[in-house]
C-alpha positions in Angstrom: 23.8 14.2 -12.5 25.4 13.9 -16.0 23.0 13.3 -18.8 22.9 9.7 -19.9 23.6 9.0 -23.6 20.9 6.5 -24.6 21.0 6.7 -28.4 21.9 3.0 -28.9 19.6 1.4 -26.4 16.1 2.5 -25.3 14.2 0.4 -22.8 13.3 0.0 -19.1 14.2 -2.7 -16.7 12.4 -3.1 -13.4 14.9 -4.5 -11.0 12.6 -6.0 -8.3 11.9 -9.0 -6.2 8.7 -9.3 -8.1 6.1 -10.0 -5.4 3.1 -8.2 -3.9 0.9 -5.3 -4.7 3.6 -2.7 -4.7 5.6 -4.6 -7.3 2.4 -5.0 -9.4 1.4 -1.3 -9.4 4.8 0.4 -9.3 6.8 -1.9 -11.5 4.8 -4.6 -13.4 2.0 -2.4 -14.6 4.0 0.3 -16.3 6.4 -2.3 -17.7 3.5 -4.3 -19.1 2.1 -1.3 -21.0 5.4 -0.2 -22.3 6.1 -3.7 -23.6 2.6 -3.9 -25.2 3.5 -0.7 -27.1 6.7 -2.2 -28.5 9.2 -0.8 -26.1 12.0 -3.0 -24.7 10.6 -3.4 -21.1 10.9 -6.2 -18.6 11.4 -6.8 -14.9 13.3 -9.4 -12.9 15.4 -10.1 -9.8 18.8 -10.2 -11.5 20.7 -7.1 -12.8 23.5 -8.3 -15.1 25.5 -7.0 -18.0 23.3 -8.7 -20.6 20.2 -6.9 -19.2 22.0 -3.6 -18.9 23.2 -3.8 -22.5 19.6 -3.6 -23.8 18.1 -0.8 -21.8 18.8 2.8 -20.9 16.7 3.0 -17.8 16.7 1.0 -14.5 13.7 1.2 -12.2 13.7 0.1 -8.6 11.3 0.4 -5.7 12.5 1.4 -2.2 15.9 -0.4 -2.7 17.2 -0.7 0.8 19.5 -3.7 1.3 23.3 -3.2 1.6 24.5 -5.4 -1.3 22.1 -4.1 -3.9 22.6 -0.6 -2.7 26.3 -1.0 -3.4 25.4 -2.1 -7.0 23.1 0.9 -7.3 25.9 3.2 -6.3 28.3 1.6 -8.8 25.8 2.0 -11.5 25.3 5.6 -10.7 29.1 6.1 -10.9 29.3 4.6 -14.4 26.8 7.2 -15.7 25.6 4.8 -18.4 22.0 4.4 -17.3 19.2 6.5 -16.2 18.3 5.5 -12.6 14.7 5.7 -11.4 13.9 5.2 -7.7 10.3 4.8 -6.7 8.8 5.1 -3.2 5.2 4.6 -2.3 5.0 4.6 1.5 6.1 6.8 4.3 8.6 4.3 5.6 10.6 6.7 7.7 7.6 6.8 10.1 5.6 3.6 9.7 2.8 2.8 12.0 3.0 -1.0 11.7 5.5 -2.8 14.0 7.2 -5.0 11.4 7.9 -2.0 9.2 9.3 -0.1 12.2 11.5 -2.9 13.1 12.8 -3.3 9.5 13.4 0.3 8.6 16.1 1.0 11.1 18.2 4.2 10.9 20.9 2.3 8.9 18.3 1.0 6.4 16.8 4.5 6.0 20.3 6.0 5.5 20.7 3.6 2.5 17.2 4.4 1.2 17.9 8.2 1.3 21.4 7.7 -0.2 19.8 5.7 -3.0 17.2 8.3 -3.5 19.9 11.0 -3.9 21.8 8.9 -6.5 18.8 8.5 -8.8 18.2 10.7 -11.9 14.5 10.5 -11.2 12.4 9.8 -8.1 8.8 8.8 -8.5 6.0 8.4 -6.0 2.2 8.3 -6.0 2.0 10.7 -3.0 2.4 14.5 -3.1 3.4 14.3 0.6 6.2 11.8 -0.1 7.3 13.9 -3.1 7.7 16.9 -0.9 9.6 15.0 1.7 12.0 13.3 -0.7 12.8 16.6 -2.5 15.2 17.3 0.2 17.3 14.4 -1.1 16.7 14.8 -4.8 15.4 17.7 -6.8 13.8 15.7 -9.5 10.8 14.1 -7.9 7.6 13.3 -9.8 4.2 12.4 -8.6 2.9 9.4 -10.7 -0.4 8.0 -9.3 -1.1 4.3 -9.0 -3.4 3.0 -11.8 -5.4 -0.1 -12.7 -5.4 -2.1 -16.0 -7.9 -0.9 -18.5 -9.8 -4.2 -18.6 -11.0 -3.6 -15.1 -13.1 -0.6 -16.2 -15.0 -3.0 -18.4 -15.2 -5.9 -16.1 -18.7 -7.1 -14.9 -18.7 -8.1 -11.3 -20.4 -11.3 -10.2 -24.1 -10.9 -9.3 -24.9 -10.5 -5.7 -28.1 -11.7 -3.9 -28.0 -8.7 -1.6 -26.5 -5.2 -1.5 -23.0 -5.6 -0.1 -20.3 -3.6 1.5 -16.7 -4.6 0.7 -13.4 -4.0 2.6 -9.9 -5.4 2.0 -6.5 -5.1 3.3 -3.3 -6.8 4.5 -2.2 -7.2 8.1 -0.4 -3.9 7.9 -3.9 -2.3 8.0 -4.9 -3.9 11.3 -4.6 -0.5 13.0 -7.1 0.9 10.6 -9.7 -1.7 11.4 -10.1 -1.4 15.2 -13.1 -2.5 17.1 -14.6 1.0 16.9 -14.6 0.8 13.1 -16.0 -2.7 13.1 -18.8 -1.6 15.4 -19.7 1.2 13.0 -20.2 -1.4 10.3 -22.0 -3.7 12.7 -24.3 -0.8 13.7 -25.2 -0.2 10.0 -25.8 -3.9 9.4 -28.1 -4.1 12.4 -30.2 -1.3 11.1 -30.1 -2.6 7.5 -30.9 -6.3 7.6 -30.9 -6.6 3.8 -27.2 -5.6 3.5 -24.1 -7.8 3.8 -20.4 -7.3 4.1 -17.6 -9.1 2.2 -14.1 -9.0 3.7 -11.0 -9.7 1.6 -7.5 -10.4 2.6 -6.3 -10.4 6.2 -9.6 -9.1 7.6 -12.0 -11.8 8.9 -13.8 -10.2 11.9 -16.7 -7.9 12.2 -19.6 -8.1 14.7 -22.8 -9.2 13.2 -24.7 -12.3 11.9 -22.2 -14.7 10.4 -24.6 -15.5 7.6 -24.2 -11.9 6.4 -20.4 -11.8 6.6 -18.3 -13.3 3.7 -14.5 -13.7 3.7 -12.2 -14.2 0.8 -8.4 -14.7 1.4 -5.7 -12.9 -0.5 -5.2 -13.9 -4.1 -2.9 -12.7 -6.9 -3.9 -9.2 -8.0 -5.8 -10.2 -11.2 -7.7 -12.9 -9.4 -8.5 -10.5 -6.6 -9.9 -8.0 -9.0 -12.1 -10.7 -10.6 -13.4 -11.8 -7.2 -14.4 -8.3 -6.1 -18.2 -8.0 -6.0 -19.9 -5.4 -3.8 -21.9 -2.2 -4.1 -20.1 0.1 -1.6 -16.4 0.0 -0.7 -15.1 1.2 2.6 -11.5 1.9 3.7 -11.0 3.3 7.2 -7.6 4.8 7.9 -6.1 5.8 11.3 -5.1 9.5 11.2 -1.3 8.8 11.1 1.5 10.4 9.1 2.0 7.1 7.3 -1.7 7.0 6.2 -1.8 10.6 5.2 0.9 9.8 2.7 -0.8 6.8 1.2 -1.9 6.7 -2.4 -5.4 7.0 -3.9 -5.3 3.4 -5.2 -8.3 2.1 -3.2 -10.5 4.9 -4.6 -9.3 4.2 -8.1 -10.0 0.4 -7.8 -13.5 1.1 -6.5 -14.2 3.6 -9.3 -12.9 1.3 -12.0 -15.4 -1.4 -11.0 -18.3 1.0 -10.5 -18.2 0.5 -6.7 -19.3 3.5 -4.6 -16.4 4.5 -2.3 -17.1 5.6 1.2 -13.7 6.6 2.4 -12.3 8.9 5.1 -11.8 12.6 4.3 -8.0 12.3 4.3 -5.3 13.5 1.7 -5.1 10.1 -0.2 -8.8 10.4 -1.3 -9.4 14.2 -1.6 -9.6 15.0 -5.2 -10.2 11.4 -6.2 -13.5 10.9 -4.5 -15.9 13.9 -5.2 -18.2 13.8 -2.3 -21.7 13.2 -3.3 -20.8 12.9 -7.0 -18.5 9.9 -7.4 -18.7 8.6 -3.8 -18.7 9.8 -0.3 -16.0 11.2 2.0 -16.5 10.6 5.8 -15.7 13.9 7.4 -14.6 14.3 11.0 -18.1 15.3 12.2 -19.6 12.2 10.6 -19.7 8.5 11.4 -19.1 5.7 9.0 -22.4 4.0 9.9 -24.2 7.3 9.3 -22.7 7.9 5.8 -23.3 4.2 4.9 -27.0 4.7 5.9 -27.2 7.8 3.7 -25.9 5.8 0.7 -28.2 2.9 1.4 -31.2 5.1 1.6 -31.0 6.3 -2.0 -30.4 3.5 -4.6 -30.8 5.9 -7.5 -28.2 8.3 -6.2 -25.9 5.4 -5.4 -26.1 4.1 -9.0 -25.5 7.6 -10.4 -22.3 8.0 -8.2 -21.1 4.5 -9.3 -21.6 5.4 -13.0 -19.9 8.8 -12.7 -16.9 7.2 -10.8 -16.5 4.5 -13.5 -16.5 7.2 -16.3 -13.7 9.1 -14.5 -11.7 5.9 -13.9 -11.2 5.5 -17.7 -8.6 8.2 -17.3 -6.9 6.4 -14.4 -5.8 3.2 -16.1 -2.2 2.3 -16.8 -2.8 2.5 -20.5 -4.2 6.0 -20.2 -1.5 7.2 -17.8 1.6 5.6 -19.2 2.7 9.0 -20.5 3.1 10.2 -17.0 5.6 7.5 -16.3 7.5 8.1 -19.5 7.6 11.9 -18.9 9.1 11.3 -15.5 11.6 8.7 -16.6 12.8 10.9 -19.4 13.4 13.9 -17.2 16.7 15.1 -16.0 
C-alpha cells in the first residue's frame, strides 16, 4: 500500500461496537494507555469525517459485516489513513456452534478481504499471524495485556485455599464432565480446598458448600472479584484453542495466582513449568498436578511470587510500545 501522509494529524481511533472482553483487550486497553500519554486516542461505534480529521490511524477488530466492510474498502482506496486490522481468534475453524453458524464462507471472504486491505494486521497468536500472512505480509504479534494496577491489587482474603476457573459459554467444550471429575477427584482428596467458578460455569461435582459461583461482570469488576490461590483453564485440543492467546496465564500471573494450565501453545513460554506455575502434560492428569501444587505450600507461594514479578512486563503500560511499533509499520 501507499505510505500514508500523517504529518498534520497523529492519533488512533478504535472503530468498534465497544462490548466484551475482546473489545477491552484489543481496543480499549491500548487506546487507554495512549490517551493517558497525551496521544489523541479514542474508540466508538461511529466512523465519521469529524473523527477521521483528527487521527491518522483507524483500528478495527475482526470487521466482518457487509456495510462496514464497504466503508473499510472506501477508506483504503482514499489512502488517507493507516488501517489496522486485529484478529484474536481462529474464526475460520471455530469449535463453538454459534461461531460456526456466524462465520459463513461469505463472512470469512469479507474478513480476509478486509485483512488484505489493511496496512497492518495484529494478533496475539503466532499461529494466527502465520495463517494471515497469506493475505497480508505485514502481520505483527502483539500479546494481550492487563492494566498495571492489577499487578498491585490485593485479592480478598479467603477462608480456605481455593481453585478458580472462569469462562464464557464458548468454553463449554473445554469444561466437559471428564475435566469436572478431575477437579471433583482433587476436592474429594483435599477436603480443606474449595473451588470458585466465574462466568458461565456453575457445575462441578462435589459438596455445594465448597463450590462458589460468581456471574460475569464488567472486566474491572471481574478482576477485583477474583480471589483464589490456583487458577485452572482446561482446553480441548482443537485448532481454535491452539491459536488462543496467553491471556489467562497473564491474568493469573498479575494477581499472584498459580496457573495450572494445559501444555498447549497458548501457554508455553508464558507459564514456566515448576517456576511460575504448572503445565499439565499429556501424560499427567489435572487432579494429579493440582495435588502436587497443594502438597507444597512453600513452593506454591514461590511460584506465585515469581509469576507476579514477570507479569510486571506484561501490562498494557509496559507493552504499549509493541502496539505503537506495529501501528507505525508499513
